[in-house]
C-alpha positions as CSV (number, residue, x, y, z in Angstrom):
1,M,0.0,0.0,0.0
2,A,1.4,3.4,-1.0
3,K,1.3,6.5,1.3
4,L,0.0,9.8,0.1
5,T,0.5,13.2,1.7
6,L,-2.3,15.7,1.1
7,S,-2.7,19.4,2.1
8,V,-6.3,19.9,3.2
9,D,-8.0,22.7,5.1
10,E,-8.2,21.9,8.8
11,G,-12.0,22.4,8.9
12,V,-12.4,20.0,6.1
13,V,-10.2,17.4,7.9
14,L,-12.3,17.8,11.1
15,R,-15.6,17.3,9.2
16,A,-14.2,14.4,7.3
17,K,-13.1,12.7,10.5
18,Q,-16.5,13.2,12.1
19,Y,-18.2,11.8,8.9
20,A,-15.9,8.8,8.9
21,K,-16.4,8.1,12.6
22,L,-20.2,8.1,12.2
23,R,-19.9,5.6,9.3
24,G,-17.3,3.4,11.0
25,V,-14.6,3.9,8.4
26,S,-11.3,5.8,8.3
27,V,-10.6,8.9,6.4
28,S,-8.0,6.9,4.4
29,E,-10.7,4.4,3.4
30,M,-13.0,7.3,2.3
31,V,-10.2,8.9,0.2
32,E,-9.3,5.6,-1.3
33,A,-12.9,4.8,-2.3
34,Y,-13.3,8.3,-3.8
35,L,-10.0,8.0,-5.8
36,A,-11.0,4.5,-7.0
37,A,-14.4,5.8,-8.1
38,V,-13.0,8.8,-10.1
39,A,-10.1,6.7,-11.5
40,E,-12.6,4.1,-13.1
41,P,-12.6,4.0,-16.9
42,P,-15.5,6.0,-18.3
43,A,-18.7,4.1,-19.0
44,P,-19.5,3.3,-22.6
45,A,-21.2,6.1,-24.4
46,P,-25.0,5.7,-24.6
47,D,-24.9,5.4,-28.3
48,A,-22.7,2.4,-28.0
49,V,-25.8,0.4,-26.8
50,P,-27.4,-1.2,-30.0
51,V,-31.0,-0.4,-29.1
52,L,-30.1,3.3,-28.6
53,R,-28.1,3.4,-31.8
54,S,-31.2,2.1,-33.7
55,V,-33.5,4.9,-32.5
56,R,-30.9,7.7,-32.7
57,G,-32.2,10.7,-34.6
58,V,-35.9,9.6,-34.9
59,L,-37.1,12.8,-33.2
60,K,-34.8,15.1,-35.0
61,N,-37.7,16.9,-36.8
62,A,-40.3,16.4,-34.0
63,D,-42.7,19.3,-33.5
64,L,-43.0,20.1,-29.8
65,D,-46.4,21.8,-30.3
66,D,-47.9,18.7,-31.7
67,Y,-46.5,16.7,-28.8
68,H,-48.0,19.2,-26.3
69,K,-51.4,19.0,-28.0
70,H,-51.2,15.2,-27.9
71,L,-50.5,15.3,-24.2
72,A,-53.3,17.8,-23.5
73,A,-55.8,15.6,-25.4
74,K,-54.5,12.4,-23.7
75,Y,-54.8,13.7,-20.2
76,R,-58.2,15.6,-20.4
């Protein structure tokens, strides 16, 4: 396990320690979990999903006024 030295505002450190204590974890565990989360590779883009790719662009020329009229009629 590697060591990491951080410079953090004292107030933030105090609040982080209180938060960690209430949850039964250490500040180191919280920082590690955060760094692991932000270091994850990005999720695939939504258009990479085949079903989304198949419907992409179908509403490009949609008329919002027609849609609002449809909703108004539907929910009378």
